[in-house]
C-alpha positions as CSV (number, residue, x, y, z in Angstrom):
1,M,98.5,120.0,87.6
2,L,98.0,116.4,88.7
3,K,101.7,115.8,88.5
4,E,102.2,118.5,91.0
5,I,100.3,116.7,93.7
6,Q,102.8,115.3,96.2
7,I,102.6,112.4,98.6
8,T,103.7,113.7,102.0
9,G,103.6,110.4,103.7
10,Q,101.7,107.2,104.1
11,K,99.3,106.3,106.8
12,D,96.0,104.4,107.3
13,T,92.8,106.4,107.2
14,R,91.6,104.8,110.5
15,S,94.5,106.5,112.2
16,G,93.1,109.8,110.9
17,F,89.9,109.0,112.7
18,G,91.7,108.0,115.9
19,D,93.7,111.2,115.9
20,G,90.6,113.2,115.1
21,I,88.5,111.9,117.9
22,H,91.3,112.3,120.3
23,E,91.5,116.0,119.4
24,L,87.7,116.2,119.7
25,G,88.0,114.8,123.2
26,K,90.1,117.8,124.2
27,K,87.8,120.3,122.6
28,N,84.3,119.0,123.2
29,P,83.3,117.4,126.6
30,N,80.1,116.0,125.0
31,V,82.0,113.7,122.6
32,V,81.7,110.1,123.7
33,A,83.4,107.1,122.1
34,L,81.7,103.7,122.0
35,T,83.2,100.5,120.5
36,A,82.2,96.9,120.0
37,D,85.3,95.2,121.2
38,L,87.6,96.9,118.6
39,A,89.2,99.8,120.4
40,G,92.7,99.0,119.1
41,S,91.5,98.5,115.5
42,L,89.7,101.8,115.5
43,K,92.7,103.6,117.1
44,L,90.9,104.7,120.2
45,N,93.7,104.1,122.7
46,A,94.7,107.7,123.1
47,F,91.1,108.8,123.6
48,I,90.6,106.0,126.2
49,K,93.8,107.0,128.1
50,D,92.9,110.7,128.3
51,F,89.1,110.4,128.6
52,P,88.2,107.1,130.2
53,D,85.0,108.4,131.6
54,R,83.8,109.2,128.1
55,F,84.5,105.7,126.7
56,I,82.0,102.8,126.6
57,Q,83.1,99.3,125.8
58,C,80.0,97.6,124.5
59,G,81.6,94.3,123.8
60,I,80.6,92.2,120.8
61,A,77.1,93.6,120.9
62,E,76.9,96.0,118.0
63,A,73.1,96.4,118.0
64,N,73.2,97.3,121.7
65,M,75.9,99.8,120.9
66,I,73.7,101.7,118.4
67,G,70.9,101.7,121.0
68,V,73.1,103.1,123.7
69,A,74.4,105.8,121.3
70,A,70.9,106.8,120.4
71,G,70.1,107.1,124.1
72,L,73.1,109.2,124.8
73,T,72.0,111.9,122.4
74,I,68.9,112.5,124.5
75,G,71.2,113.8,127.2
76,G,73.1,116.1,124.8
77,K,76.1,113.8,124.2
78,I,77.7,113.3,120.8
79,P,78.3,109.6,120.5
80,F,80.8,108.1,118.0
81,T,80.2,104.4,117.5
82,T,83.1,102.4,116.2
83,T,83.6,99.0,114.7
84,F,84.3,97.4,111.3
85,A,82.1,98.7,108.4
86,N,80.4,95.3,108.0
87,F,79.3,95.3,111.6
88,S,78.6,99.1,111.6
89,T,75.9,98.7,108.9
90,G,74.9,95.2,107.9
91,R,74.7,93.7,111.3
92,V,72.8,96.6,112.8
93,Y,70.8,98.0,110.0
94,D,67.5,97.7,111.8
95,Q,68.8,99.6,114.9
96,I,70.2,102.4,112.7
97,R,67.0,102.7,110.7
98,Q,64.7,102.8,113.7
99,S,66.7,104.3,116.6
100,V,69.0,106.7,114.7
101,A,67.7,107.6,111.2
102,Y,64.0,107.5,111.8
103,S,64.4,109.3,115.1
104,G,66.9,111.8,113.7
105,K,69.4,111.2,116.5
106,N,72.8,112.9,116.5
107,V,74.8,109.6,116.2
108,K,78.1,109.4,114.3
109,I,78.6,105.9,112.9
110,C,82.3,105.5,112.3
111,A,83.3,102.5,110.3
112,S,86.7,101.1,109.6
113,H,88.0,98.1,107.5
114,A,85.6,98.9,104.6
115,G,85.9,97.5,101.0
116,L,88.3,95.2,99.2
117,T,91.4,96.9,100.8
118,L,90.5,95.2,104.1
119,G,92.4,92.4,102.3
120,E,93.1,89.2,104.1
121,D,90.0,89.1,106.3
122,G,88.1,88.1,103.2
123,A,84.6,88.4,101.8
124,T,82.7,88.1,105.1
125,H,84.3,91.3,106.3
126,Q,84.8,93.2,103.1
127,I,81.5,94.9,102.9
128,L,80.8,96.4,99.5
129,E,77.2,97.4,100.0
130,D,77.4,99.9,103.0
131,I,77.4,103.2,101.1
132,G,74.2,102.2,99.3
133,M,72.6,101.0,102.6
134,M,73.4,104.1,104.4
135,K,72.6,106.7,101.7
136,M,69.1,105.2,101.3
137,L,68.3,106.1,104.9
138,P,66.4,109.4,105.1
139,G,68.4,112.1,106.8
140,M,71.7,110.1,106.8
141,T,74.8,111.9,105.8
142,V,77.4,109.7,104.1
143,I,81.1,110.6,104.1
144,V,84.0,108.7,102.5
145,P,87.3,110.6,102.9
146,C,90.4,109.9,100.7
147,D,93.4,109.9,103.0
148,Y,94.7,110.3,106.6
149,N,94.5,114.1,106.7
150,Q,91.0,114.2,105.2
151,T,89.7,111.5,107.5
152,K,90.9,113.5,110.5
153,A,89.4,116.7,109.2
154,A,86.1,114.9,108.5
155,T,86.0,113.5,112.0
156,L,86.4,117.0,113.5
157,A,83.7,118.3,111.1
158,I,81.0,115.8,111.9
159,A,81.1,116.6,115.6
160,D,79.8,120.1,114.7
161,Y,77.1,118.8,112.3
162,V,73.8,118.0,113.9
163,G,72.3,114.8,112.6
164,P,73.2,111.2,111.9
165,V,76.4,110.6,110.0
166,Y,78.0,107.5,108.4
167,L,81.8,108.0,108.2
168,R,83.7,105.3,106.2
169,F,87.4,104.7,106.2
170,G,89.9,101.8,106.1
171,R,92.8,99.7,107.3
172,P,95.6,99.8,104.7
173,V,98.5,102.3,104.8
174,W,97.7,104.7,101.9
175,P,99.3,107.8,100.4
176,I,98.7,111.2,102.1
177,F,98.2,113.8,99.5
178,T,95.8,116.4,100.9
179,R,97.0,119.3,103.1
180,A,96.9,118.8,106.9
181,D,95.4,122.3,107.3
182,E,92.7,121.9,104.7
183,K,89.2,122.5,106.1
184,F,86.6,119.8,105.5
185,E,83.3,121.0,104.1
186,I,80.5,118.5,104.3
187,G,78.7,118.3,100.9
188,K,81.3,120.1,98.9
189,A,83.3,118.3,96.2
190,Q,87.0,118.7,96.0
191,Y,88.8,119.3,92.7
192,F,92.3,117.9,92.1
193,S,92.4,119.0,88.4
194,R,90.3,120.8,85.9
195,G,89.7,119.4,82.4
196,T,87.4,119.3,79.4
197,D,87.7,115.8,77.9
198,V,86.6,113.4,80.7
199,A,85.6,113.6,84.3
200,I,86.6,111.1,87.0
201,F,84.5,111.2,90.2
202,A,86.0,109.1,93.0
203,C,85.7,108.6,96.8
204,G,87.8,107.0,99.5
205,H,91.0,105.2,98.6
206,M,90.1,105.3,95.0
207,V,90.7,109.1,94.8
208,W,94.5,108.4,94.7
209,K,93.9,105.8,92.0
210,A,91.9,108.4,90.1
211,I,94.8,110.9,90.3
212,E,97.2,108.3,89.0
213,A,94.8,107.6,86.1
214,G,94.4,111.3,85.5
215,I,98.2,111.7,85.2
216,Q,98.4,108.9,82.6
217,L,95.5,110.3,80.6
218,E,97.0,113.8,80.6
219,E,100.2,112.2,79.3
220,K,98.1,110.9,76.4
221,G,96.8,114.4,75.7
222,I,93.4,113.8,77.4
223,S,92.3,116.7,79.5
224,T,90.9,115.2,82.8
225,E,88.9,116.6,85.6
226,V,89.5,114.6,88.8
227,V,86.8,115.3,91.5
228,N,86.8,113.9,95.0
229,I,83.2,113.3,96.1
230,H,84.0,112.7,99.7
231,T,80.4,113.4,100.7
232,I,78.2,110.9,98.9
233,K,75.1,112.3,100.6
234,P,74.3,115.2,100.4
235,L,75.8,115.1,97.0
236,D,77.3,118.3,95.6
237,E,75.0,118.3,92.6
238,E,76.1,121.8,91.5
239,A,79.7,120.6,91.2
240,V,78.7,117.4,89.4
241,L,76.7,119.2,86.8
242,S,79.3,122.0,86.4
243,T,81.9,119.3,85.6
244,L,79.6,117.3,83.3
245,R,78.7,120.4,81.2
246,K,82.3,120.7,80.3
247,T,83.4,117.0,79.8
248,R,80.1,115.6,78.6
249,C,81.2,112.1,79.9
250,A,82.4,110.7,83.2
251,V,83.9,107.7,85.0
252,T,82.9,106.9,88.6
253,V,85.4,105.1,90.8
254,E,84.6,103.5,94.2
255,E,85.7,100.7,96.4
256,H,82.1,99.5,96.6
257,N,79.5,97.6,94.5
258,I,78.6,99.6,91.4
259,I,75.0,99.0,92.3
260,G,73.8,101.6,94.8
261,G,77.0,103.5,95.5
262,L,78.7,106.7,94.2
263,G,78.2,105.8,90.6
264,D,74.5,105.5,90.9
265,A,74.4,108.8,92.8
266,I,76.2,110.6,90.0
267,A,74.2,108.8,87.3
268,Q,70.9,109.8,89.0
269,V,71.9,113.5,88.8
270,A,73.0,113.1,85.2
271,A,69.8,111.3,84.2
272,K,67.6,114.0,85.7
273,H,69.5,117.1,84.5
274,L,72.1,116.3,81.9
275,P,72.2,112.8,80.4
276,V,75.8,111.9,79.4
277,P,77.7,108.6,79.0
278,I,79.1,107.2,82.3
279,E,81.4,104.3,83.0
280,Y,81.4,102.6,86.4
281,V,84.6,101.4,88.1
282,G,83.8,99.3,91.2
283,T,83.0,95.8,92.1
284,K,80.5,94.2,89.7
285,D,77.7,92.7,91.8
286,T,80.1,90.3,93.6
287,F,81.6,89.5,97.0
288,G,85.4,89.9,97.6
289,E,87.9,87.3,98.8
290,S,91.0,87.0,100.9
291,G,94.1,88.6,99.5
292,K,96.5,91.5,99.5
293,P,94.7,94.8,99.1
294,L,96.5,96.0,95.9
295,E,96.2,92.5,94.4
296,L,92.4,92.5,95.1
297,L,92.0,95.9,93.5
298,K,93.7,94.7,90.4
299,K,91.7,91.4,90.2
300,Y,88.4,93.1,90.7
301,G,89.0,95.9,88.1
302,L,89.7,98.8,90.5
303,D,93.3,99.5,89.6
304,T,94.7,102.6,87.8
305,P,94.8,100.9,84.3
306,D,91.1,100.0,84.7
307,I,90.2,103.7,85.3
308,V,92.3,104.8,82.3
309,A,90.6,102.2,80.1
310,A,87.1,103.3,81.4
311,A,88.0,106.9,80.6
312,E,89.1,106.0,77.1
313,R,85.9,104.0,76.5
314,V,83.5,106.7,77.7
315,R,85.0,109.4,75.5
316,V,84.1,107.3,72.5
317,R,80.5,107.2,73.6
318,K,80.1,111.0,73.6
């Protein structure tokens, strides 16, 4: 089944966001885009051209951007804030906590250039803690789509969802392997294969790596269930438990610190309802460094062979 998944192209997930918000601009007059001096990097040019009166350039003042966005919701607007993931979360955590999450404001925090695949910009920009930071905020929805098509679909979906959302995507050109017409359902896991020997739960760019690993495992006769957990919060606990009841072991894969991210979310559900062995694939309590995206994934243990090895280890622990 995994071998039948086809790559239909390659494109950066941030372009999925840019095309999504441009489409939203045509559909919903309440959608407003804000940026902190990074309109080009967040692919907002088409939106700005067609809807200049609904675009706010906040300059290099991310904290102010969050405050402006919170204020816009009071007037019924649906603000989408845009900047790099590091600046979207770490730099403005207090403003998000107080003005957005605590107040329950309908702000969409849209973050590009996340994780190691940011590449050459180095450790200061490669935030690996943002999923954990955002999912710990009460009421915050956290979404990490896997490719261009899913990022565009997620962008459209969060406009209809009432409440604060953190949408995480990235810069590198990446395989497109989901359908363009596939509806995005917040909080619903997506299955790429069904299996009984081992489960692989992944998010973001790592979903494609998980599929590659699943193909290799199946070639070894290991029945693998590959699950895309694009919504980290609210987590699809029913899907997680349904999978774990079959496989009785799991690997979690994320472009994020293994502390506080997807892996911990899966492990918390397992610990509470169905304790099983789990192996984490992610960065191991470390910062990144400057380098080519694929080379960094390999160095930090997030490549396809690392997922295969983790799956083989966890099966032994059943």
